[in-house]
N, C-alpha and C positions, 0 to 999 in steps of 0.2 A: 272277094276278100283278099285274094292274092294281089289283085290290081291295087286295092287300097293300101296294102302293105308296101307294095312296091313304090307307091308314090310318096311315101313318108320320107321327109328329108332327115336322114339319120345323123347328119352332121349337127343338127340342132340339139340332138340328145347326147351323141357321143362326146362332142367337144366339152360341154359342161361337166359330164361325168368324169372324163379324163382329167380335165383341168382341176376340178375341185376334189375329185377322188384321190388323185395323187397327193395333193396338199394335206388332205385329211389323214391319209396313211402316214405321211411324214409327221404330222402333229401327234398321232397316236404312238408312233414309234419313238419319238423324242420323249413323250410323257412316260412311256414304259422304261426307257433307259434312265431318265432322271429319277424315276421312282426307285429303281434298283440301286442307283448310286446314292440316293438320299438315305437309304437304310444304313449303309456303312458310314456315311458322313454323320448321321444323327447319333449313331453309337459312339463314334470317336469324340464328337463334341460333348456328348453327355458324360462319357467317361472322363474327359478332361475337366469338365465343370465340377463333377463329383470329387475328383482328385484334389481340387483346390479347397474343398470343404473338409478334408480329412484332418481330424484332430483326435488321435488315439482311438479311432473308430475301428472295430473289428472288420476283418476282410469280408465276413459273411454279411455284415450290414451294408458295406459298400457294394457288394455284388447285388443285393436285393434292391438297393436304391438305383443302381444303373439299369437293372432289368426293368423296373417299374417305369422309370423316366423314358427309357428307350422305346418301350412299347407305346406309351401315350404320345410321345413326340412324333414317332413314326406315323401313328394314326392321323395326327393333325396335319403333318406334311403331305401324307397321301391324299387326304381330303382336299387340301389346297391345290395339289397338282391336278386332280380329277376336275375340280371346278374350273381352274384356269384353262385346261385343255378343252373342256366343254364349251366355254365362252369363245375360244378361238375357232372351234369347229362351227359354232352357230354363226359367228361373224363371217366365216369363209362361205357359208351357203347363203349369205345375204340377209340374215336376221339382224335387226338393230339391237345390239347388245346393251346399248345405253338405255333404251326404253325398257328393255327386259330387266335391267338392274333396278331402275326406278320402280317398276311394277313389283319386283320382288321385295323391295324395301317396304312398300306399302303393305303387301301381303304379310311380310315378316312382322311388321308392327302389329297387324291384326292377330296373327298367330301368337305373338308374344303375350298379348293380353289374355289369351285363352290357354296359354301353356306356361303359366307362372311357376308351377311346380318344377317343370323341366328346367327352366332358367335357374331356379333356386338350386336344383341338383348340380347343375354344371358349375355355377359360381362356387358352391360349397366344395365340390370336388377339386376345383382349381386351388382353393386355399388349403385343402388337405394335402395336396401334392406340394404346394409352395412351402408349407410349414413342416413338411416331412413328418406328418403325424404317424403314418405307417406306410409300409410298402408291401408289395406282393411277397408272400413267405412269412409274414409276421403272424403272431397270434394275438388277436385284439378282441376287445368288447366294445361294440357300437350299437346304439339304438336297442339296448336290452338283449343283444345276441352276442354270444362268444364263439369264436372259431378261428380256423386257419385261413388267412387271406389267399384264396386261389386266383382271384382276378380282381382288377380294379381299373376304372377309367374315370373320366370327368363326370359321368352320370351316376354310376352305381358301384357298389363294392360287393363282391361275392365271397361268402364265408362258408366253410365246411366244418361242422362240429364233430365231436368224437363219435357220435352215432352215425356219421356219414351223411347227415342231412345237409343240404345246400341251402343257404339263406342268401337271397339277393336283397341288399339294403340300398334304397335310394340315398344318395349322398346328402340330399336336403333334409333327411330325417336324422342326421347325425349332429348332435349337439356336444357330446363328450365322447372322446375316443381314448380307451385304455389299452396301452400297448404293453404286453407281457414279455416281449422279446427285443427290446431296444438296448443295444450296446452291451448290456450284461444282464444276468438274471440271478435270482437268489434262492438258495435252499432255506426254507423256513419251516422247521419241523419241531413239533412238541412230542417229547418222548415220555410216556408215563412210567413211573416206577412205584413199587409198593412203599407204604409208609415206614415199614420196618428196615428198608435198605440204607446202607451207609452212602450218603450223598457224595462224599469225597471219592469213594471207590467208583461210584456210578460215573461221576464226572471224568475220572481218569480213563475209564473204559471207553466212554463216548468220544473223548478227545483222541484217543489212540485209534479208534475205528475211523474217524474222520481223516486223520493224518495218513493212515494206510490207504484209504480210498484215493486221496489226492496224489499219493506216490504210485498208484497202480499204473501199469503200462498202458492199459486200455482207457481207464477212466480219467487218468491224470490230465491229459490234454484238454478235457472238457471243464476242468475245475481251475478257477483263478485263485480263490482263497479256500483253504480246507475247511470243511464244516467243523465248528467247534462249539462248545457249550457257552451260551451267553449268560444265562441266569436260571434260577428256580422261578418258573413262570407262574405257577398257580398251585394252590391246594385244592384238589378236586375231590369228588365224592369217594372215589375208590383208590386214589393214589396221588402222587406228586408229579406235576408236569414240568419237564426240564426243556428249556428253549435251546435249539441248535440253529445257528446261522452259518451260511457259506455262500460263496459267489461262484457262478458258473458262466460258461459261454451262453449266448442267447439261445433260447428254445431247448437247452439241455437240462434245465432245472428239474424237470419231471423224471427224466431218465436217471439222473444222479440221485435224486431223492428216493426213488424206488430201490436202487442198489444200496443206498445207505440204510434204509429200513431193513433190507435183507441181512446186511452184515451186522447190524445192531442186534437183531433177533439171535443170530448165531453166537455173537459174543456174549450176550446175556445168558444164553443157555449154558455156555462153557463156564461162565463165572458164577452161575447159580443166582443170578439177579432176577427177581420176580417182576414180570410185567403184570400189573393188576388188571382184573376184570370184575365187572359187577357181581356181587354176591347177594343172594336173597335168603333171608332167614324166615322160615315158616314156623309160627307158634300155634300149636293146636291146644285149645282149651277144652276142658271137660264140659259136657252138657250138664244142665241143672239136675237131670235125673240120675247122673252117675255120681254126684257129690254126696 
């Protein structure tokens, strides 16, 4: 055994390993460096491209757009770098890359026929990003599901609803996307009051509460237009509904509406304004025996 090993011409093994191994290490090192540099470059290019699109867009919207595009573009660039480095390594060890690419094209065509849904998901995802339908951090309704966009790429969108449930929606299943947090949001609230109340007084109180909320040190920065009475919206079964509208920063409408409800309740209590609630009248009739 020792004699057999001793007769092996190690130069035939060591020379190719040293020659190709060194070049392979160089290729991997360059790929790693380019990958690291590409992250910063992609972020700068994306930030510059988004900056050119700015037309009175809130900073929050710009940050969400940059974050979403940077992640997706970085993923695409990383895949391209890995594929290119892989081809260079295969070529270095003597594998015909041209034949491999031709074979991969045929296999890809066959896989494409069997993976039409995947292709549809990617194409739809591309147009969602191109049209800026929504970004990571938005609250949207897609494919019958509502939630906060935790993650998205060319293939799928991940939503988390108020119950904490995570929904993974293939982009190909999205035909309509409803974005609740694009550029600005609206307070849309119906406040019921009893039929016996003075509507002029109620309107004055509601407008005062909305103005005070907009001037509040904490809540003011979230409000673009103070919540104010729009109209008497409806005559309901137990009271009159008054419509209040206001404009807030994106994704802040629910917080502002909750605080507005709290302040309206306190103001109504202080002013003696009744908030109606359903009443039920029970009529008891005498039985025939008691008549």
